[in-house]
N, C-alpha and C positions, 0 to 999 in steps of 0.2 A: 504494500500500500504506500501511496505517496505520503511522505512525512508532512506535507503542507495541508493535508486533508484535515479540516477542522472537526470532522465527525468521528474519527477513529476513537473507539472506546467511550463514546458519549451516549447518553440516554436521551432519546428524542420522542416526544409526543406530538400528535397532530390533532387539530380541532377545526371544524368547519369543512365546507366543500372546497376542494382544490380544483383549479382550472385544468391542470395538465396531468393530474394523477388520480387514479382511483385509490381507495384505501389500501387495497392489496399492492398496487404498484408502488406507492410511496414507501410502504414497509419493505418491499423487495429492494428498492433503491437505497434505503437507509442501511439495510444489511450489507449491500454491495459496498457501501462507503465505510463499513466497519462499525456502524452505530448499532445500538440496541433500541428498536422501536418498542414503545410501551403504550398502553391504552389509557393510563391514568397519569396525572401530574402529581409529583411528590417532591420532597426535598432533594431526592436523588436525580431528578430530571435536569438535564443540561440545557435543552432547547425545546421550545414549542413552536411548531410550524402552524401558522395561522391562515385559515381559509375563510371563505365567505360564511357569514352567520355562525360565528364561533359559539360554543357553549360555555359552560361553567369552567372548563379547563383554563380559559383565558384569565378569568378573575383569579383563580387559584395561582396560576403562574405569576401574575403580576404581584399578588400578595407575597409570594415566596421569592421574588426577585429573579425569576428565571428569564433567560434571554428569549424574547419572542421574535420570530422571523416570519416575514411575509413569504409567500411562495416564491416571489421574485428574488428576495434576499437569499433564500435557500439556493436558488439556481445560481445567483451571482457568486456565492461562496464556493460553488463547485466549478467555476469557470476554469480552474487549473487543470481539470481532468481532460480537456479537449486539446 
């Protein structure tokens, strides 16, 4: 894995509907990046990827100080891969 990959070893949750990914495909992509996709936000979550109409995960992530990424920010962080 590329050492510049910001997702290696990180725990990532997703909330809301994404434009370019289904729930399964984002989880697959996260695993390919070396991340651990999770369904719940907790103190151990490193990132929350934010889609349209997010649920309570966003409020919890903000309360816990978790880094929230838009789908575009997620894609931008992965520009190194190409």
